[in-house]
PDB file of N, CA, C, O and CB in Angstrom:
ATOM      1  N   MET A   1       0.834  -1.196   0.000  1.00  0.00           N
ATOM      2  CA  MET A   1       0.000   0.000   0.000  1.00  0.00           C
ATOM      3  C   MET A   1       0.874   1.253   0.000  1.00  0.00           C
ATOM      4  O   MET A   1       0.616   2.210  -0.731  1.00  0.00           O
ATOM      5  CB  MET A   1      -0.946   0.002   1.218  1.00  0.00           C
ATOM      6  N   LYS A   2       1.922   1.225   0.844  1.00  0.00           N
ATOM      7  CA  LYS A   2       2.796   2.390   0.925  1.00  0.00           C
ATOM      8  C   LYS A   2       3.571   2.568  -0.384  1.00  0.00           C
ATOM      9  O   LYS A   2       3.819   3.692  -0.820  1.00  0.00           O
ATOM     10  CB  LYS A   2       3.771   2.251   2.115  1.00  0.00           C
ATOM     11  N   GLN A   3       3.949   1.449  -1.002  1.00  0.00           N
ATOM     12  CA  GLN A   3       4.657   1.514  -2.278  1.00  0.00           C
ATOM     13  C   GLN A   3       3.779   2.134  -3.358  1.00  0.00           C
ATOM     14  O   GLN A   3       4.241   2.943  -4.162  1.00  0.00           O
ATOM     15  CB  GLN A   3       5.114   0.118  -2.707  1.00  0.00           C
ATOM     16  N   GLU A   4       2.532   1.752  -3.365  1.00  0.00           N
ATOM     17  CA  GLU A   4       1.602   2.331  -4.338  1.00  0.00           C
ATOM     18  C   GLU A   4       1.450   3.822  -4.124  1.00  0.00           C
ATOM     19  O   GLU A   4       1.409   4.590  -5.085  1.00  0.00           O
ATOM     20  CB  GLU A   4       0.238   1.651  -4.249  1.00  0.00           C
ATOM     21  N   GLU A   5       1.366   4.233  -2.879  1.00  0.00           N
ATOM     22  CA  GLU A   5       1.232   5.650  -2.559  1.00  0.00           C
ATOM     23  C   GLU A   5       2.457   6.427  -3.048  1.00  0.00           C
ATOM     24  O   GLU A   5       2.319   7.505  -3.627  1.00  0.00           O
ATOM     25  CB  GLU A   5       1.042   5.846  -1.039  1.00  0.00           C
ATOM     26  N   GLU A   6       3.654   5.882  -2.817  1.00  0.00           N
ATOM     27  CA  GLU A   6       4.876   6.538  -3.278  1.00  0.00           C
ATOM     28  C   GLU A   6       4.931   6.580  -4.801  1.00  0.00           C
ATOM     29  O   GLU A   6       5.350   7.572  -5.397  1.00  0.00           O
ATOM     30  CB  GLU A   6       6.111   5.819  -2.725  1.00  0.00           C
ATOM     31  N   HIS A   7       4.499   5.482  -5.415  1.00  0.00           N
ATOM     32  CA  HIS A   7       4.462   5.431  -6.875  1.00  0.00           C
ATOM     33  C   HIS A   7       3.543   6.525  -7.432  1.00  0.00           C
ATOM     34  O   HIS A   7       3.921   7.237  -8.363  1.00  0.00           O
ATOM     35  CB  HIS A   7       3.990   4.040  -7.351  1.00  0.00           C
ATOM     36  N   PHE A   8       2.357   6.657  -6.874  1.00  0.00           N
ATOM     37  CA  PHE A   8       1.409   7.652  -7.363  1.00  0.00           C
ATOM     38  C   PHE A   8       1.894   9.069  -7.092  1.00  0.00           C
ATOM     39  O   PHE A   8       1.593   9.979  -7.865  1.00  0.00           O
ATOM     40  CB  PHE A   8       0.047   7.440  -6.723  1.00  0.00           C
ATOM     41  N   LYS A   9       2.637   9.274  -6.014  1.00  0.00           N
ATOM     42  CA  LYS A   9       3.208  10.597  -5.736  1.00  0.00           C
ATOM     43  C   LYS A   9       4.248  10.952  -6.799  1.00  0.00           C
ATOM     44  O   LYS A   9       4.286  12.081  -7.287  1.00  0.00           O
ATOM     45  CB  LYS A   9       3.848  10.635  -4.320  1.00  0.00           C
ATOM     46  N   ARG A  10       5.096   9.972  -7.154  1.00  0.00           N
ATOM     47  CA  ARG A  10       6.099  10.207  -8.207  1.00  0.00           C
ATOM     48  C   ARG A  10       5.427  10.496  -9.543  1.00  0.00           C
ATOM     49  O   ARG A  10       5.820  11.413 -10.265  1.00  0.00           O
ATOM     50  CB  ARG A  10       7.038   8.989  -8.346  1.00  0.00           C
ATOM     51  N   VAL A  11       4.412   9.708  -9.859  1.00  0.00           N
ATOM     52  CA  VAL A  11       3.689   9.903 -11.117  1.00  0.00           C
ATOM     53  C   VAL A  11       3.029  11.283 -11.129  1.00  0.00           C
ATOM     54  O   VAL A  11       3.064  11.985 -12.139  1.00  0.00           O
ATOM     55  CB  VAL A  11       2.625   8.788 -11.319  1.00  0.00           C
ATOM     56  N   ASN A  12       2.433  11.662 -10.010  1.00  0.00           N
ATOM     57  CA  ASN A  12       1.778  12.959  -9.903  1.00  0.00           C
ATOM     58  C   ASN A  12       2.791  14.090 -10.069  1.00  0.00           C
ATOM     59  O   ASN A  12       2.512  15.073 -10.756  1.00  0.00           O
ATOM     60  CB  ASN A  12       1.053  13.085  -8.555  1.00  0.00           C
ATOM     61  N   ASN A  13       3.955  13.963  -9.453  1.00  0.00           N
ATOM     62  CA  ASN A  13       4.995  14.985  -9.595  1.00  0.00           C
ATOM     63  C   ASN A  13       5.480  15.091 -11.035  1.00  0.00           C
ATOM     64  O   ASN A  13       5.685  16.190 -11.551  1.00  0.00           O
ATOM     65  CB  ASN A  13       6.171  14.676  -8.674  1.00  0.00           C
ATOM     66  N   ASN A  14       5.662  13.942 -11.679  1.00  0.00           N
ATOM     67  CA  ASN A  14       6.080  13.945 -13.082  1.00  0.00           C
ATOM     68  C   ASN A  14       5.033  14.599 -13.977  1.00  0.00           C
ATOM     69  O   ASN A  14       5.366  15.381 -14.868  1.00  0.00           O
ATOM     70  CB  ASN A  14       6.350  12.518 -13.556  1.00  0.00           C
ATOM     71  N   LEU A  15       3.777  14.276 -13.734  1.00  0.00           N
ATOM     72  CA  LEU A  15       2.701  14.883 -14.526  1.00  0.00           C
ATOM     73  C   LEU A  15       2.635  16.382 -14.282  1.00  0.00           C
ATOM     74  O   LEU A  15       2.353  17.148 -15.204  1.00  0.00           O
ATOM     75  CB  LEU A  15       1.349  14.234 -14.192  1.00  0.00           C
ATOM     76  N   GLY A  16       2.892  16.809 -13.045  1.00  0.00           N
ATOM     77  CA  GLY A  16       2.925  18.243 -12.747  1.00  0.00           C
ATOM     78  C   GLY A  16       4.019  18.947 -13.538  1.00  0.00           C
ATOM     79  O   GLY A  16       3.812  20.051 -14.043  1.00  0.00           O
ATOM     80  N   LEU A  17       5.183  18.311 -13.646  1.00  0.00           N
ATOM     81  CA  LEU A  17       6.276  18.882 -14.433  1.00  0.00           C
ATOM     82  C   LEU A  17       5.912  18.964 -15.917  1.00  0.00           C
ATOM     83  O   LEU A  17       6.219  19.947 -16.591  1.00  0.00           O
ATOM     84  CB  LEU A  17       7.548  18.050 -14.252  1.00  0.00           C
ATOM     85  N   ILE A  18       5.257  17.919 -16.408  1.00  0.00           N
ATOM     86  CA  ILE A  18       4.840  17.916 -17.817  1.00  0.00           C
ATOM     87  C   ILE A  18       3.843  19.028 -18.076  1.00  0.00           C
ATOM     88  O   ILE A  18       3.940  19.729 -19.084  1.00  0.00           O
ATOM     89  CB  ILE A  18       4.227  16.558 -18.206  1.00  0.00           C
ATOM     90  N   VAL A  19       2.885  19.198 -17.174  1.00  0.00           N
ATOM     91  CA  VAL A  19       1.874  20.246 -17.332  1.00  0.00           C
ATOM     92  C   VAL A  19       2.547  21.621 -17.329  1.00  0.00           C
ATOM     93  O   VAL A  19       2.206  22.477 -18.146  1.00  0.00           O
ATOM     94  CB  VAL A  19       0.809  20.159 -16.202  1.00  0.00           C
ATOM     95  N   GLU A  20       3.494  21.839 -16.422  1.00  0.00           N
ATOM     96  CA  GLU A  20       4.189  23.125 -16.349  1.00  0.00           C
ATOM     97  C   GLU A  20       4.984  23.378 -17.632  1.00  0.00           C
ATOM     98  O   GLU A  20       5.005  24.500 -18.139  1.00  0.00           O
ATOM     99  CB  GLU A  20       5.125  23.166 -15.121  1.00  0.00           C
ATOM    100  N   ASP A  21       5.630  22.350 -18.151  1.00  0.00           N
ATOM    101  CA  ASP A  21       6.368  22.474 -19.408  1.00  0.00           C
ATOM    102  C   ASP A  21       5.435  22.854 -20.551  1.00  0.00           C
ATOM    103  O   ASP A  21       5.760  23.724 -21.359  1.00  0.00           O
ATOM    104  CB  ASP A  21       7.096  21.164 -19.735  1.00  0.00           C
ATOM    105  N   LEU A  22       4.287  22.210 -20.618  1.00  0.00           N
ATOM    106  CA  LEU A  22       3.324  22.516 -21.680  1.00  0.00           C
ATOM    107  C   LEU A  22       2.777  23.935 -21.548  1.00  0.00           C
ATOM    108  O   LEU A  22       2.543  24.603 -22.555  1.00  0.00           O
ATOM    109  CB  LEU A  22       2.172  21.511 -21.656  1.00  0.00           C
ATOM    110  N   ARG A  23       2.572  24.395 -20.326  1.00  0.00           N
ATOM    111  CA  ARG A  23       2.109  25.772 -20.123  1.00  0.00           C
ATOM    112  C   ARG A  23       3.143  26.772 -20.612  1.00  0.00           C
ATOM    113  O   ARG A  23       2.799  27.774 -21.239  1.00  0.00           O
ATOM    114  CB  ARG A  23       1.797  26.024 -18.644  1.00  0.00           C
ATOM    115  N   MET A  24       4.421  26.496 -20.321  1.00  0.00           N
ATOM    116  CA  MET A  24       5.480  27.403 -20.776  1.00  0.00           C
ATOM    117  C   MET A  24       5.587  27.394 -22.296  1.00  0.00           C
ATOM    118  O   MET A  24       5.791  28.438 -22.916  1.00  0.00           O
ATOM    119  CB  MET A  24       6.829  27.013 -20.151  1.00  0.00           C
ATOM    120  N   ARG A  25       5.449  26.210 -22.893  1.00  0.00           N
ATOM    121  CA  ARG A  25       5.466  26.130 -24.366  1.00  0.00           C
ATOM    122  C   ARG A  25       4.314  26.923 -24.961  1.00  0.00           C
ATOM    123  O   ARG A  25       4.492  27.663 -25.929  1.00  0.00           O
ATOM    124  CB  ARG A  25       5.390  24.660 -24.835  1.00  0.00           C
ATOM    125  N   GLN A  26       3.130  26.764 -24.377  1.00  0.00           N
ATOM    126  CA  GLN A  26       1.955  27.476 -24.878  1.00  0.00           C
ATOM    127  C   GLN A  26       2.161  28.979 -24.785  1.00  0.00           C
ATOM    128  O   GLN A  26       1.835  29.710 -25.720  1.00  0.00           O
ATOM    129  CB  GLN A  26       0.699  27.063 -24.097  1.00  0.00           C
ATOM    130  N   LYS A  27       2.698  29.443 -23.672  1.00  0.00           N
ATOM    131  CA  LYS A  27       2.950  30.863 -23.501  1.00  0.00           C
ATOM    132  C   LYS A  27       3.930  31.369 -24.561  1.00  0.00           C
ATOM    133  O   LYS A  27       3.731  32.437 -25.140  1.00  0.00           O
ATOM    134  CB  LYS A  27       3.492  31.143 -22.094  1.00  0.00           C
ATOM    135  N   GLY A  28       4.994  30.590 -24.811  1.00  0.00           N
ATOM    136  CA  GLY A  28       5.960  30.963 -25.839  1.00  0.00           C
ATOM    137  C   GLY A  28       5.340  30.999 -27.225  1.00  0.00           C
ATOM    138  O   GLY A  28       5.628  31.898 -28.015  1.00  0.00           O
ATOM    139  N   LEU A  29       4.497  30.031 -27.520  1.00  0.00           N
ATOM    140  CA  LEU A  29       3.841  29.995 -28.831  1.00  0.00           C
ATOM    141  C   LEU A  29       2.869  31.155 -29.006  1.00  0.00           C
ATOM    142  O   LEU A  29       2.741  31.701 -30.102  1.00  0.00           O
ATOM    143  CB  LEU A  29       3.104  28.673 -29.016  1.00  0.00           C
ATOM    144  N   ILE A  30       2.191  31.529 -27.938  1.00  0.00           N
ATOM    145  CA  ILE A  30       1.268  32.668 -28.012  1.00  0.00           C
ATOM    146  C   ILE A  30       2.043  33.950 -28.287  1.00  0.00           C
ATOM    147  O   ILE A  30       1.626  34.765 -29.109  1.00  0.00           O
ATOM    148  CB  ILE A  30       0.451  32.803 -26.703  1.00  0.00           C
ATOM    149  N   LEU A  31       3.172  34.131 -27.600  1.00  0.00           N
ATOM    150  CA  LEU A  31       3.994  35.324 -27.841  1.00  0.00           C
ATOM    151  C   LEU A  31       4.535  35.337 -29.268  1.00  0.00           C
ATOM    152  O   LEU A  31       4.552  36.386 -29.914  1.00  0.00           O
ATOM    153  CB  LEU A  31       5.158  35.386 -26.838  1.00  0.00           C
ATOM    154  N   GLU A  32       4.976  34.188 -29.762  1.00  0.00           N
ATOM    155  CA  GLU A  32       5.489  34.108 -31.127  1.00  0.00           C
ATOM    156  C   GLU A  32       4.386  34.406 -32.136  1.00  0.00           C
ATOM    157  O   GLU A  32       4.621  35.089 -33.133  1.00  0.00           O
ATOM    158  CB  GLU A  32       6.092  32.723 -31.393  1.00  0.00           C
ATOM    159  N   GLN A  33       3.189  33.897 -31.880  1.00  0.00           N
ATOM    160  CA  GLN A  33       2.059  34.150 -32.786  1.00  0.00           C
ATOM    161  C   GLN A  33       1.725  35.625 -32.844  1.00  0.00           C
ATOM    162  O   GLN A  33       1.445  36.156 -33.918  1.00  0.00           O
ATOM    163  CB  GLN A  33       0.827  33.358 -32.348  1.00  0.00           C
ATOM    164  N   ARG A  34       1.752  36.299 -31.692  1.00  0.00           N
ATOM    165  CA  ARG A  34       1.473  37.736 -31.668  1.00  0.00           C
ATOM    166  C   ARG A  34       2.524  38.509 -32.440  1.00  0.00           C
ATOM    167  O   ARG A  34       2.206  39.441 -33.180  1.00  0.00           O
ATOM    168  CB  ARG A  34       1.405  38.244 -30.229  1.00  0.00           C
ATOM    169  N   LYS A  35       3.795  38.112 -32.262  1.00  0.00           N
ATOM    170  CA  LYS A  35       4.876  38.788 -32.966  1.00  0.00           C
ATOM    171  C   LYS A  35       4.730  38.600 -34.478  1.00  0.00           C
ATOM    172  O   LYS A  35       4.886  39.549 -35.246  1.00  0.00           O
ATOM    173  CB  LYS A  35       6.241  38.262 -32.488  1.00  0.00           C
ATOM    174  N   LEU A  36       4.431  37.375 -34.893  1.00  0.00           N
ATOM    175  CA  LEU A  36       4.259  37.095 -36.321  1.00  0.00           C
ATOM    176  C   LEU A  36       3.046  37.813 -36.897  1.00  0.00           C
ATOM    177  O   LEU A  36       3.060  38.219 -38.059  1.00  0.00           O
ATOM    178  CB  LEU A  36       4.125  35.595 -36.551  1.00  0.00           C
ATOM    179  N   ALA A  37       2.001  37.972 -36.098  1.00  0.00           N
ATOM    180  CA  ALA A  37       0.815  38.688 -36.567  1.00  0.00           C
ATOM    181  C   ALA A  37       1.150  40.155 -36.816  1.00  0.00           C
ATOM    182  O   ALA A  37       0.672  40.747 -37.784  1.00  0.00           O
ATOM    183  CB  ALA A  37      -0.337  38.565 -35.545  1.00  0.00           C
ATOM    184  N   SER A  38       1.975  40.747 -35.938  1.00  0.00           N
ATOM    185  CA  SER A  38       2.341  42.150 -36.144  1.00  0.00           C
ATOM    186  C   SER A  38       3.241  42.300 -37.370  1.00  0.00           C
ATOM    187  O   SER A  38       3.124  43.280 -38.106  1.00  0.00           O
ATOM    188  CB  SER A  38       3.046  42.712 -34.895  1.00  0.00           C
ATOM    189  N   VAL A  39       4.137  41.338 -37.593  1.00  0.00           N
ATOM    190  CA  VAL A  39       4.985  41.378 -38.789  1.00  0.00           C
ATOM    191  C   VAL A  39       4.122  41.242 -40.038  1.00  0.00           C
ATOM    192  O   VAL A  39       4.334  41.948 -41.024  1.00  0.00           O
ATOM    193  CB  VAL A  39       6.057  40.256 -38.745  1.00  0.00           C
ATOM    194  N   LEU A  40       3.158  40.342 -39.996  1.00  0.00           N
ATOM    195  CA  LEU A  40       2.261  40.144 -41.134  1.00  0.00           C
ATOM    196  C   LEU A  40       1.464  41.410 -41.416  1.00  0.00           C
ATOM    197  O   LEU A  40       1.296  41.791 -42.574  1.00  0.00           O
ATOM    198  CB  LEU A  40       1.311  38.966 -40.874  1.00  0.00           C
ATOM    199  N   GLU A  41       0.976  42.059 -40.376  1.00  0.00           N
ATOM    200  CA  GLU A  41       0.221  43.300 -40.545  1.00  0.00           C
ATOM    201  C   GLU A  41       1.097  44.383 -41.179  1.00  0.00           C
ATOM    202  O   GLU A  41       0.644  45.128 -42.048  1.00  0.00           O
ATOM    203  CB  GLU A  41      -0.331  43.786 -39.189  1.00  0.00           C
ATOM    204  N   GLU A  42       2.339  44.460 -40.741  1.00  0.00           N
ATOM    205  CA  GLU A  42       3.271  45.440 -41.302  1.00  0.00           C
ATOM    206  C   GLU A  42       3.533  45.153 -42.779  1.00  0.00           C
ATOM    207  O   GLU A  42       3.570  46.072 -43.597  1.00  0.00           O
ATOM    208  CB  GLU A  42       4.596  45.435 -40.516  1.00  0.00           C
ATOM    209  N   GLN A  43       3.714  43.884 -43.116  1.00  0.00           N
ATOM    210  CA  GLN A  43       3.955  43.511 -44.507  1.00  0.00           C
ATOM    211  C   GLN A  43       2.741  43.791 -45.384  1.00  0.00           C
ATOM    212  O   GLN A  43       2.884  44.222 -46.528  1.00  0.00           O
ATOM    213  CB  GLN A  43       4.331  42.039 -44.600  1.00  0.00           C
ATOM    214  N   GLU A  44       1.557  43.550 -44.853  1.00  0.00           N
ATOM    215  CA  GLU A  44       0.343  43.848 -45.619  1.00  0.00           C
ATOM    216  C   GLU A  44       0.229  45.347 -45.887  1.00  0.00           C
ATOM    217  O   GLU A  44      -0.226  45.754 -46.956  1.00  0.00           O
ATOM    218  CB  GLU A  44      -0.906  43.345 -44.869  1.00  0.00           C
ATOM    219  N   GLY A  45       0.640  46.169 -44.920  1.00  0.00           N
ATOM    220  CA  GLY A  45       0.644  47.621 -45.116  1.00  0.00           C
ATOM    221  C   GLY A  45       1.620  48.029 -46.199  1.00  0.00           C
ATOM    222  O   GLY A  45       1.314  48.906 -47.007  1.00  0.00           O
ATOM    223  N   GLU A  46       2.786  47.410 -46.230  1.00  0.00           N
ATOM    224  CA  GLU A  46       3.770  47.710 -47.269  1.00  0.00           C
ATOM    225  C   GLU A  46       3.262  47.301 -48.649  1.00  0.00           C
ATOM    226  O   GLU A  46       3.467  48.014 -49.631  1.00  0.00           O
ATOM    227  CB  GLU A  46       5.093  47.002 -46.967  1.00  0.00           C
ATOM    228  N   ILE A  47       2.595  46.143 -48.715  1.00  0.00           N
ATOM    229  CA  ILE A  47       2.029  45.684 -49.990  1.00  0.00           C
ATOM    230  C   ILE A  47       0.961  46.657 -50.472  1.00  0.00           C
ATOM    231  O   ILE A  47       0.912  46.989 -51.657  1.00  0.00           O
ATOM    232  CB  ILE A  47       1.433  44.262 -49.847  1.00  0.00           C
ATOM    233  N   LYS A  48       0.107  47.115 -49.566  1.00  0.00           N
ATOM    234  CA  LYS A  48      -0.943  48.067 -49.937  1.00  0.00           C
ATOM    235  C   LYS A  48      -0.326  49.364 -50.432  1.00  0.00           C
ATOM    236  O   LYS A  48      -0.791  49.928 -51.422  1.00  0.00           O
ATOM    237  CB  LYS A  48      -1.879  48.343 -48.744  1.00  0.00           C
ATOM    238  N   LYS A  49       0.715  49.848 -49.760  1.00  0.00           N
ATOM    239  CA  LYS A  49       1.379  51.086 -50.174  1.00  0.00           C
ATOM    240  C   LYS A  49       1.989  50.903 -51.557  1.00  0.00           C
ATOM    241  O   LYS A  49       1.892  51.799 -52.396  1.00  0.00           O
ATOM    242  CB  LYS A  49       2.469  51.501 -49.150  1.00  0.00           C
ATOM    243  N   PHE A  50       2.613  49.759 -51.809  1.00  0.00           N
ATOM    244  CA  PHE A  50       3.204  49.493 -53.113  1.00  0.00           C
ATOM    245  C   PHE A  50       2.136  49.480 -54.202  1.00  0.00           C
ATOM    246  O   PHE A  50       2.321  50.066 -55.269  1.00  0.00           O
ATOM    247  CB  PHE A  50       3.958  48.163 -53.095  1.00  0.00           C
ATOM    248  N   LYS A  51       1.026  48.814 -53.929  1.00  0.00           N
ATOM    249  CA  LYS A  51      -0.064  48.772 -54.917  1.00  0.00           C
ATOM    250  C   LYS A  51      -0.606  50.173 -55.194  1.00  0.00           C
ATOM    251  O   LYS A  51      -0.884  50.521 -56.342  1.00  0.00           O
ATOM    252  CB  LYS A  51      -1.204  47.854 -54.425  1.00  0.00           C
ATOM    253  N   ASP A  52      -0.754  50.976 -54.134  1.00  0.00           N
ATOM    254  CA  ASP A  52      -1.228  52.347 -54.310  1.00  0.00           C
ATOM    255  C   ASP A  52      -0.242  53.169 -55.137  1.00  0.00           C
ATOM    256  O   ASP A  52      -0.648  53.961 -55.988  1.00  0.00           O
ATOM    257  CB  ASP A  52      -1.454  53.011 -52.947  1.00  0.00           C
ATOM    258  N   ASP A  53       1.059  52.978 -54.884  1.00  0.00           N
ATOM    259  CA  ASP A  53       2.077  53.694 -55.649  1.00  0.00           C
ATOM    260  C   ASP A  53       2.054  53.296 -57.119  1.00  0.00           C
ATOM    261  O   ASP A  53       2.188  54.150 -57.995  1.00  0.00           O
ATOM    262  CB  ASP A  53       3.460  53.434 -55.063  1.00  0.00           C
ATOM    263  N   VAL A  54       1.886  52.013 -57.394  1.00  0.00           N
ATOM    264  CA  VAL A  54       1.808  51.546 -58.781  1.00  0.00           C
ATOM    265  C   VAL A  54       0.562  52.121 -59.450  1.00  0.00           C
ATOM    266  O   VAL A  54       0.609  52.549 -60.603  1.00  0.00           O
ATOM    267  CB  VAL A  54       1.791  49.993 -58.843  1.00  0.00           C
ATOM    268  N   HIS A  55      -0.538  52.127 -58.728  1.00  0.00           N
ATOM    269  CA  HIS A  55      -1.784  52.672 -59.275  1.00  0.00           C
ATOM    270  C   HIS A  55      -1.626  54.159 -59.588  1.00  0.00           C
ATOM    271  O   HIS A  55      -2.047  54.619 -60.649  1.00  0.00           O
ATOM    272  CB  HIS A  55      -2.952  52.454 -58.288  1.00  0.00           C
ATOM    273  N   ASP A  56      -1.029  54.901 -58.678  1.00  0.00           N
ATOM    274  CA  ASP A  56      -0.807  56.331 -58.911  1.00  0.00           C
ATOM    275  C   ASP A  56       0.135  56.551 -60.095  1.00  0.00           C
ATOM    276  O   ASP A  56      -0.055  57.487 -60.872  1.00  0.00           O
ATOM    277  CB  ASP A  56      -0.234  56.999 -57.646  1.00  0.00           C
ATOM    278  N   SER A  57       1.141  55.700 -60.235  1.00  0.00           N
ATOM    279  CA  SER A  57       2.081  55.821 -61.354  1.00  0.00           C
ATOM    280  C   SER A  57       1.368  55.599 -62.680  1.00  0.00           C
ATOM    281  O   SER A  57       1.603  56.319 -63.651  1.00  0.00           O
ATOM    282  CB  SER A  57       3.239  54.820 -61.200  1.00  0.00           C
ATOM    283  N   LEU A  58       0.510  54.610 -62.713  1.00  0.00           N
ATOM    284  CA  LEU A  58      -0.218  54.333 -63.954  1.00  0.00           C
ATOM    285  C   LEU A  58      -1.188  55.454 -64.300  1.00  0.00           C
ATOM    286  O   LEU A  58      -1.406  55.749 -65.475  1.00  0.00           O
ATOM    287  CB  LEU A  58      -0.973  53.015 -63.840  1.00  0.00           C
ATOM    288  N   ASN A  59      -1.773  56.082 -63.278  1.00  0.00           N
ATOM    289  CA  ASN A  59      -2.701  57.181 -63.536  1.00  0.00           C
ATOM    290  C   ASN A  59      -1.985  58.420 -64.040  1.00  0.00           C
ATOM    291  O   ASN A  59      -2.569  59.210 -64.782  1.00  0.00           O
ATOM    292  CB  ASN A  59      -3.478  57.516 -62.282  1.00  0.00           C
ATOM    293  N   SER A  60      -0.733  58.604 -63.653  1.00  0.00           N
ATOM    294  CA  SER A  60      -0.009  59.803 -64.077  1.00  0.00           C
ATOM    295  C   SER A  60       1.100  59.455 -65.065  1.00  0.00           C
ATOM    296  O   SER A  60       2.136  60.119 -65.092  1.00  0.00           O
ATOM    297  CB  SER A  60       0.579  60.529 -62.862  1.00  0.00           C
ATOM    298  N   ILE A  61       0.894  58.433 -65.865  1.00  0.00           N
ATOM    299  CA  ILE A  61       1.903  57.986 -66.823  1.00  0.00           C
ATOM    300  C   ILE A  61       2.166  59.039 -67.902  1.00  0.00           C
ATOM    301  O   ILE A  61       3.268  59.114 -68.445  1.00  0.00           O
ATOM    302  CB  ILE A  61       1.465  56.674 -67.472  1.00  0.00           C
ATOM    303  N   SER A  62       1.168  59.836 -68.205  1.00  0.00           N
ATOM    304  CA  SER A  62       1.353  60.843 -69.260  1.00  0.00           C
ATOM    305  C   SER A  62       1.966  62.137 -68.713  1.00  0.00           C
ATOM    306  O   SER A  62       2.477  62.939 -69.495  1.00  0.00           O
ATOM    307  CB  SER A  62       0.011  61.151 -69.934  1.00  0.00           C
ATOM    308  N   ASP A  63       1.932  62.358 -67.417  1.00  0.00           N
ATOM    309  CA  ASP A  63       2.517  63.570 -66.801  1.00  0.00           C
ATOM    310  C   ASP A  63       3.874  63.210 -66.220  1.00  0.00           C
ATOM    311  O   ASP A  63       3.970  62.555 -65.182  1.00  0.00           O
ATOM    312  CB  ASP A  63       1.576  64.165 -65.684  1.00  0.00           C
ATOM    313  N   PHE A  64       4.938  63.657 -66.921  1.00  0.00           N
ATOM    314  CA  PHE A  64       6.297  63.260 -66.545  1.00  0.00           C
ATOM    315  C   PHE A  64       6.672  63.770 -65.150  1.00  0.00           C
ATOM    316  O   PHE A  64       7.347  63.058 -64.407  1.00  0.00           O
ATOM    317  CB  PHE A  64       7.300  63.782 -67.575  1.00  0.00           C
ATOM    318  N   LYS A  65       6.256  64.973 -64.780  1.00  0.00           N
ATOM    319  CA  LYS A  65       6.626  65.523 -63.470  1.00  0.00           C
ATOM    320  C   LYS A  65       6.015  64.711 -62.310  1.00  0.00           C
ATOM    321  O   LYS A  65       6.689  64.414 -61.324  1.00  0.00           O
ATOM    322  CB  LYS A  65       6.175  66.992 -63.374  1.00  0.00           C
ATOM    323  N   LYS A  66       4.759  64.369 -62.448  1.00  0.00           N
ATOM    324  CA  LYS A  66       4.116  63.550 -61.421  1.00  0.00           C
ATOM    325  C   LYS A  66       4.720  62.157 -61.396  1.00  0.00           C
ATOM    326  O   LYS A  66       4.889  61.571 -60.327  1.00  0.00           O
ATOM    327  CB  LYS A  66       2.602  63.467 -61.663  1.00  0.00           C
ATOM    328  N   LEU A  67       5.041  61.631 -62.549  1.00  0.00           N
ATOM    329  CA  LEU A  67       5.607  60.295 -62.641  1.00  0.00           C
ATOM    330  C   LEU A  67       6.972  60.244 -61.973  1.00  0.00           C
ATOM    331  O   LEU A  67       7.326  59.249 -61.341  1.00  0.00           O
ATOM    332  CB  LEU A  67       5.714  59.856 -64.100  1.00  0.00           C
ATOM    333  N   LYS A  68       7.738  61.326 -62.117  1.00  0.00           N
ATOM    334  CA  LYS A  68       9.068  61.376 -61.521  1.00  0.00           C
ATOM    335  C   LYS A  68       8.999  61.317 -59.998  1.00  0.00           C
ATOM    336  O   LYS A  68       9.864  60.718 -59.360  1.00  0.00           O
ATOM    337  CB  LYS A  68       9.796  62.640 -61.962  1.00  0.00           C
ATOM    338  N   LYS A  69       7.970  61.939 -59.411  1.00  0.00           N
ATOM    339  CA  LYS A  69       7.779  61.903 -57.962  1.00  0.00           C
ATOM    340  C   LYS A  69       7.610  60.480 -57.508  1.00  0.00           C
ATOM    341  O   LYS A  69       7.435  60.228 -56.316  1.00  0.00           O
ATOM    342  CB  LYS A  69       6.570  62.746 -57.539  1.00  0.00           C
TER     343      LYS A  69
END
């Protein structure tokens, strides 16, 4: 009986360590996801700016001064 109790205590401690490890991994993954989301948002803004610049260039293709800008 005492051996079983010690066994279950060891198993419980090991499971506690596993749970703590998984919590730390989850926290790290959440932080990484947030960072990647901000990078993605920044890249989407750059793509939109590029598309707008190309559109403006095509609209002013006949005006050399505007095109030079």
